[in-house]
N, C-alpha and C positions, 0 to 999 in steps of 0.2 A: 507144670508151668513152662511156657514157651516164649521165645522172643517174637513179638508181633509187630509188624510194620504198620504204623498208623499213617495212612496215605492221604496226601493232598492230591485229590484225583478229579479230573474232568472227564466224564464218560469212562472210556477204557484206558485213558492215559494218566499215568502217575507223574505229577510234576516234582514231587519230593516226598520223603517219608521220614518218620522218626520211629526208632525202635524202642519198645518198652517190654519188660518182662512181665507177662500177664498170665493170670489163670483164666482160661477160657471156659465159660459156663454156657454150653450150647443146649438149648431146649429142643427136645424132640417134638414131633407133631403131637404125639400122645400127651406130652407135658403141656403144650400150647392149648390143646382143646380141653384139658382138665382144668386149666385156669388157676393152678396152684402157684403161690408166690415162691420162687426159688430161694433156697438158702445158700449163701456163699460159703464155700468150703474154706478152711484155714489156708492161708497162703502168704508167702513172702513176695519180694519183688515189688513191682510198681503198682499192681492192682488187679482189676478184673475186666473182662470183656464178656458181657452177657448178650447172647445173640438170640433172636426170635422171642424176645420178651413181649407178651401181649401188652399193647400200649396202655390198656386199662390198669395194668399192675405196676406201672412205672414208679408211682409214688409210694408203693408198698414194699419195695425192696430195701432191706436193711443194708445201707452202704458202708457201715462200719467207719464212719467219719471220712470216707473217701469223697473227693470232688467228682461230680458226675456231669456227663454231657451225652446227649443223644447223637449218635453218629449217622444212623440211617432210619428212615421210616418206610415201611413197605407192607404189602399184604402177603401173608404166607398162604399161598394157594394150595388146594388139595382137591382130589377127586374121591367122592364116596363110591367105592367099588361095590358096595352092597346093593346099589339100585339096579344093576344089570346093564348090559351093553345097549339094549334097545331103548331103555329109558334115558340113558345118558345121551345117546344119539338124538333122541327126540327133544332133549333139552337144549340142543344147539339151535341157533337160528337157521332158518331156511337157507340163507346166504352162506353160512358156514358149512352146512352139509353139502351144498352144491360145490363150494370151493374145494372141500376135501375130496369129493368124488372126481372132480375135474383134474386135480393134481395127481391123484392116484392113477387115473387113467393115462395121463401124460407120461408118468414115470414107467408105467407098465409097457407102454408103447416103445419106450427107449431101452427095454430089456431089463426091467427091474426084477430082482429076486430078494426075498427077505428070509433070514434064518434067525431062530431064537436059540439061546444058549443058557444053560443053568448049572450043569455038573462041572466038576474040576476038569475032566477030559475035554468037554466042550469049550470051557473057558480057555484052555490051552490053544484051541483052534481059533477062537475069537480074538484073543489078545493081539497077536501081531498084525492082524488085518485092521483092527480098530486103532492101534497105535499109528499105522500108516496114515489113517485119516486124521487123527488127532494132531499129528505134526503139522498139518496144513491149516489148522483152524486159528481164528483170532483168540479163542479161549486160551490156547497154549501160547501163542506169540505175545499177546498183550496182557493177559490176566494170570498167567502161570497157573491155569486151571484145566490143563488137558488131562488125558488119561494118564495116571502116574506110571512111571517106568522104573522107579527105584525098587530094589529087591525086596525091601520090607513091605512096601505097598502091594506088590504083586503077590507075595506070599500071603498077605492078609486077605486079598481077594479070593485066592484059592481056598483058604481056610473057611471063608464065608460060604463059598460054593459048596464045600463038603458038608456044611451044616444047612443046606437048602436056603442060603441067604443071599443069593445072587440071581438076578434076571438080566439078561443082556440080549441085544438084537443088533444085527448088521444088515444094512441095505446095500446091495450091489447093483451097479448099472453095467450091463454088458460083461459081467464077470469081475469087474473091478470094484473094490469097496468104495462106497460113496458117503455113507453116514453110519453112525453107531450110537448106541444108547446103552449105558452100563449102570445098573441100579442095585442098591443093597438094602437089605431088610433092617428096620429099626423099630422095635416094638411090634405094633400091629400094622405098621405102614411099610411101603416100599419107597425108597428115596430116589429122587431124580439127581443122581450124583455126577455122572460124567456123560457128556453129550457133545456131538460135533458132526459137521458134514464138510465135504470138499467144496470150498467156495467156487471152484470152477464149474460146479453143477448147480448153482443157485437157481437157474431157470427151471430146474426140475423139482425144486422144493423137497429134496430128499429127507431133510430133517422132519418136516411136517408130516410127510407121508409115513415115515418110520414111526413117529410118535402115535399116529392114528392106529397103525397096525399093532403096536405094543399095547395100547389101551384096550383094543379088542381082545387080546390074549389075557390081560390082567383081570377082566371081569369074570373069568373062569378060574382064577387062581385063589390062593389062600389068604391074601391080604385084605384088610378092611378098607384101606385108603391108599391112594397114590399121593406122595408128598412132593410137591414142587419146590420145597425148601425155601431158603431166603431169597429175597429179590423178586423183581417183577419182570414181566415181559408179555407181549401180546399173545404168544403161544400158550403161556400159563393161564391167562384169562380165558382163552378159547377152550382149552381142554379141562378146566377145573369145574367143580360144582359148588365150591365154597372157599372161604378165605377168612383169615383173622388178621386184623390190623396189628402189626408188630413193630418193635424198634430194636436197634442194637445199642445197648447202654454201656458206655465206657466209664469205669470208675477208677480213678488214680489217687494214690496217696498224695496228700497236699504238700509235697515238697516244692521248692521254688522252681525247679526244672519242670516238674509235672504241671504246675499251675501255668507256666509259660506255654507249655505244649497245648493245654486245654484252651487257653485264650486264643492261640493261633488257629486251632482247629475250629473253634466256635466262629471266629471271624470268617475263615475260609468257607466253611459249610454254609454260613448265612449268606455269603456273597453268591455261592453257587445256587442256593435256593431262590434268591431274588432274580438271578439271571434266568433260571429255568422258568419262573413265572412270567418274566418279561417276554420270553420267546413265544408265549401263548397269546400275546396281544395280536388282534386281527391284522393290524398293519404290518407287524413283523412277520407274521405267518405268510401273508401275501408276498412280502419281499423275499422270504426264503424260497417260496415256490418259483418266483421269477429267476432267482439266482440259479436254482437247480436246473431250470430249462436252458 
């Protein structure tokens, strides 16, 4: 059980948060694809947070009398690594293949070099270089989701590497680290855990170029799938071959404080959803384009 911050969030910015002691039930990609209804373990505290629950199973979870609210809806994207690199590449649109080729060529002209890491000794070389990139990223500054630097997390990564459970890559431009990707094994899949690039090099698209290089390596590796985990993004859609509609389900004990929290979250999340739909209106889209100019 951990203290979880339930955030009132707009994009990457958190306006406020409420902490609750929750048991986190995180489904792996293998769990998601198996389609089995998760069983909530015994737990005290305020309740549960079930992440990556297939949306089709939402009504089948035994909530044990807890009040429930859906916090997020998203597609959990993944790539089937069994199809081979050539088939995967052929599955991309012609425009996407052309874009990847152009971006890779541009980065190469700027002095790009890419190195892969997997053993504990190699991870020791990778880590300080990747941390230097992570410190510059919005993932770390705004989402507290950079490459971890606490001793326990670093030791865990090294233990995973010793068990052949880590794959990492670093892209450098002119000898300076520009982008990193650090992934860990979970079941038959490799997870898209930690990623970032130097925002000063956005024009070279180092993150996209590095992901394409990592995918090429992975089609010859031991994993059945590459798991893009929770959340969505254009790059996930680009590189994936499939996806499952999922939700994050919050289940809280029906105390007065928890009911008030759920009511506030429901109102806030509903407002955000309506605002998001409103921005898709053609008139507002055109206005946004004029403002950006």
